[in-house]
N, C-alpha and C positions, 0 to 999 in steps of 0.2 A: 801695498800702499802706493799712493801716488808719488812718483818721482819725476823731477824736472831737472834736466841737465842743459845748461847753456854752453854755447861755443861761438866762436867767430869774432871775439873782441880783438883789439890790437891798437896800434898807434897809427894815426894818419895825420896828414897836414890839413889845415883848414880848406874847406871846399871839397875834401875827399869823400869817399863813400865806404861803407861797411855793411855787411849783412850778418846779423846775429841769428842764431838758430837755437831753438829750444826743443829738445827731445823729451816727449812726455810718455810715461808708462804707468801701469798700475790701475787703469780704469778705461772704460769706453769713452769717457769724457762727454757723453751725451748730455746736453743741457748746461755744460760748463761754460764759464767765462775764462778766457786766457788773457793775461795781461803782461805788459812790460812796464817795469818801474826802474828808476835809477836813483842813485845816491852819490852825491859828490862829497868830498871831505868836509866835515863840519856842517853839513846840511842834512835836512830830513829827507827821507825817501819820498820821491815824487812820482806821480803817475805820468806815463809816457803814452801808452796806447792799450787798447783792449779790443778783443774780438770774441764773438759768440761762436762756440764750437759748432752749433747748428744754426744755419741761416747766415752767418758771417757778418752780422752788424758790427761796424767798426766805430771806435771813438778814439780821439787824439787830444793830447794836450795842445793848447794854443801855441806853445813854444816850438812844437815840432810839426804842426799841421802844414802840409804842402812839401815837407822835406822827408818825412818818415812814412813808411807804409808797413802796416801789420798784415800778415797773411798766414794761412794755415794749410796744411796738407793732411786731411783726415786719414787717408790711407796709411801714411807714414807716421802719423801722430806727431807731427812737427809743427811748430809755430815759428814764424820768422819776423824779424824786424829789419827791413831794408832802410838804411839811413843814407841820405844824400845831402850834399852841401853842408857837411859837418862843420861845426863852429867850436871854438875853444870852450864855450860854456856847455857843450854837450859832454864834456869830459866827466866821467862818472863810472861807477860800477853799475852794470845793468843786470837786472833780475827778471827772470820769468816767473810768473805767478799763475795760480789756478784756483778756482773755487767752483763748487757744484751748483751755486746759485748765481745766475746772471741778473743782478739787481741794478737799481739806479744808483748804487754806491760803487760802481765799477772803478771809480777814480780813487777810492779810499783803500790804502794798503791794508788796513785792518779788516777789510771785507774778504781777503784772500786767505785760505787755509794752508795752501801749499806753495812752497818757494824753492827755487833753485839756489845754487851756491853763488851765482853771480859771475859776470865776466867783465873785465876792465876794458873801457874804451877811453883812449887818450887822444885828444885833438890838439896838436901843437905844431908850430913851425920851427 
């Protein structure tokens, strides 16, 4: 079965950078969409970024556009989220997600069948 394992979270000061990694296994992931979501305390899980496993089409939430970059390494079955110029409002648990259908609902958490356990990102001075 599909398994997703995130790593790379931590604590940084505002303006700092982090790179999150998601190790994927259990499928060829051909045709899949891979996404990053985040959830802050007391808030709903929200879309951050998504990428197609084939072709590499990328989508970003407006709040992270220009600061975050999603990328993949198909050989290693890894998905990355490079985060620059981090802000306190980026503080959240970040989740890697995957689904075998890359639809126009890529921004909707309910469209993803597979999830990792999450990794904490804290941005604070």
